[in-house]
N, C-alpha and C positions, 0 to 999 in steps of 0.2 A: 503495500499499500503505497502509495506518495504521499508522502505528510509535508503539512507548507510549512512549516520551521527547512525544512531540508531542501524543497524550493529555493526560499531564502538566502540561503547560504550558498549554494549552487550559481544563485546569481550574484552575490555579492563575489566569488573566489573568480566566476567568468568577467567580471566588472573591473577587478585589483589584480590578476593574474596571478596571486598565490594563496593562498594557508594562510599562512601569516598578517598578510595586508586583511583578508578578509574577517580572521581575528579581531584584530583591530576595529575595522569600520562595524562590526558586529557588538564587538564591547566581549568577547569571549577567549578561550586561549587557541595558539595554532592544534593542539591533541584535538580540541574541541571540535576545528571545524573537521578537521579530519575523520574523526571517526563519522557526524555526521552522512561523511561525503562516501565513504565505502559504508554505511544504515542504505543511503540509495542505491548507490550502486546496487545492492545486494536486491531493494526492492523491483528495481526495473529491470536484470536480470543482466546487463552490460555499463563496462565501462565507459565513465560521462567523461574521465578527465587521463588527461595523459600528460608525464612530465616533460617536459622540455627546455634543460636550460635550468634555468631556477625559477621558472614560471608552468606554468600547471596552464595545458591547452586544453579547450573541449574537444573532443570525438563528436563525431556526428549526430549521433544519438543524447549529446550533450548541449549540443549546439538547437537540436530541435524540443530538447526541454525547457530551455532557455528561454524560446523562443515563444513558448505557451505559458512558461509563469508567471511571466509580466502581466497578460487578460487575469488567468489564476486568482494571482494575487488581491492585484487590482477588486475583481471579482467578491475574490472573502471580504476584502477590506469593505464593499461596499455593503455586506449584507450581515458583519458584525455592524457598522452603522448604523444601519438598520432596525435591525435586531433589538440593540441600546438604545434608539429612540422611542421603541415602540413601547419597552423596557421603562422607560422613561415614561410612558405619555405624553410625549410629543408629537407621538404619529399611532398611529392604529388605528380599525375597525372592529367594530359592535352591529352583530346584523340582531335585531332584537325586531319578535315575531309578538305580538298583541291581539288581545279581546276589543273591541271598538269600545267600551264605556272604560276600559286604562287607557285608553290612546288620549281618549280627550279629557282624560286626572292627571291619572297619577304621570303618565308619560312626559308631558309639553313642560313640567317640574323640574323632573328629572334630569329634562337632556338639556335644559337651558342651563342648572347647574354646574352637568358635565362640559357643555361648552366654554362656560365660564373659566372652570378650576384645569379645564383640560382643553383646552383652543384647538389641539394636533390633533383631536380622536374623530374620526366621523364613523355616526351612528345610521345605519339605517333602517326603517320601519317599516313594516308589513303588518295585517293586518290577517287574525285567524281565532275561528271559538276552538279550547280545546273541545276535544285530543286533538286534533287536528295540528294546532303548535303545538303540542307536544311532541307529536309524530315526528315534525320538522326540527325538532329537537333532537330528538334523537339518530335522524336520518341523515344530519349536520348540515342540514339548512337552516339554519339561526345558529346566533351564541345562546340569546335568551330569551327564555319565553314566559311570560308575563300571562298565566294562567290561572281558573277556581274550579273549585269542588264544590258541592254544598256537603254540610254536614249532616251525617246517619241521622234519621229519626230511630228515636230509641224503641232498643229490641233490633235494631235491623242491621246488619252483614252489607257493608259495601262490595261490590258487586268485582271480582276484580277484572280489570281489561286495562286499555291502551295510557288510560287515564290517569292509573295508581304511577308514582312516584321513586317508589323504592331506590331505582336505581342512579336515582339525580340528587344532584346537590338541590336541598330548597330554603329558598329564606323568604320566611311568612313575611307578610307586608300586613297584611289587614282581615279584620273579620265585615264583612259585608252584609246588615239586614235588609232580609227583602221588606217591600211598603206595599198597601195595599194604594192603589189609586181610583179616586172616582171624580166623574165632574163632579164644578164646583157647584151646581145646583142640586145633589143628590142626597140622598137623606141623611144620608150617614160623611155626607162631607165634613161635620161639624165635631164628629164624636173622638173623644180620645182615645179611643181604638176599637177595633173591627174582628170578629169573627169571620174567618172565612164562611160559616156556615152561614152567615149574615147574609153573603154575598149569594146563595148557594142560585136564584133564580136569574141572577142576574144574566147580558151576556157579559161574553168575557173578549181580552185583543188581548193577544196571545204574544212573546217576545221568541227571541231565537229558541232551535230546537233543543238544548237542554236547559233551559227556561221556562222551557213550555212543559218536558218532561218533569221540571220539578213541581210548574203550576198543580198539576195531574195526580202527580205520587200527594200533598200535600192536601188537595181535594178529595181525593178518598179518602187518604185516613180520616175525613173529618164526612164522611162518609156521603161526599154528593161528588157527582159527574160534573163539571165544569162545559158549560156549550161556548165549542169555541166558533167565536163569529169572525172573528179575522186572524190573523196570521202572519208577521211580520219581524225578521231578523232585522229592519231600521227602529230606533229607538225614540228617535222624532219620530214616526209615525207610529207609536204606539201613545206615545203619548198626545200626539192630536188626534187620535180615532176617538180616547178619552175626553179629551178637551171638548170637542162633538154632542158628546152624546150619546157616542155609537157602542159604550161600557165599559166595563171596570178591568182594572188590569193591575197586575202582581209585577213588580220589577224591582232590579236590586237599589239599595238607595244609591249607589254612586252609576248607575247608569240614568237615576233620576237628576243627579249635580252634575251631568253633562248635556242637559238638557232645560232648556227655563218652558216650563207646566204653562202654559198659558190656557187657560181654561180649568185645569183640572188640581185637584188638589189628594196633598196625600196624605193615607192615614197608618198608626201603625195597625199590624196586623196580629192575631193571635191565632193559631200559635205562632212563636217565637222559629221566625225561618233562617239558618246564617246560610252562607256562604265564606268561607277560605278564599284569600287570593291571597297570591304567593309570584317571588320569579324565581325558574327554573333555570335549571344551564348542565351542562356534562362536570365530571368530577374533575377533568385535566384542564376545562375552561374555567372552571375558578379562579386558576392557579395565573391566568394570564392578565396582568397586571391592566389593560382596558374594561375587560368584561367586568374584573373585580370593584374595580369603578365606577360601573355601571350598578352595578348593585346594589351598589351603598348607595348611590346617589338617587334610587329607587325604594330603597329603604328608606331613607329619608323626604323623601317626597310623601310618603303612606302617614308618617306620623303627624299627628293630632295637635289640632293649630289652638 
């Protein structure tokens, strides 16, 4: 195997014409130079230098190696500088995937703080709901996935599946409570809290597929089946439909915070349903400075103010 240190010594010998002069240039002894040249010749399997009088002359193989050495060493130096920049957060790239309500609430604050502290770090953002976002992380298509999962109902076991995170680094961010959303002229708009059963006869507007499944599960736990008139992945559309008096909805507080709920009122929902919001990454990626810095800013953005 050709080592970079051997190439540096060979280049110095070729430039100075002797082991002793190369040693002075490199700050090492003549025997050390001779030893490294022997090791390099053993690696390539052919002589690289021949002595002519008091000088060392390159063989044809030596000339070829020196000709390539400059490019190899220049590329290595550039690589070392780039890695040092990434390690020092003067450069770097982070690919972030987030669900929509996280993108509009946690992510902007975190990325603004990251840019202020480390302007050389670049972050790309893509939206996907879990478990798709988690699949992207495991497939190497992103570096951080902002994800969520709902708390288990009492006595229930969480089914195994791609949303489970045992093989990932999990950074808890916050616990997000689900709230009811009713038209502002609704009979329960001023209520302090609303039992899910009080909305049994209402038409429902359902959100994203996982939220929709959670709604059905909560309703079934209360002994009712929701009549879902509209379903949309777009939270502003859910709020708009409720505000127009077309039904009621259950949304995470984080989703409501990302939308101005005109014409709609939020009410506390009973029983309490919460979802856990986390930032996920792979164990090896957690050690990358730019990824670690982004995780830290996401944690700070999620802290109560």
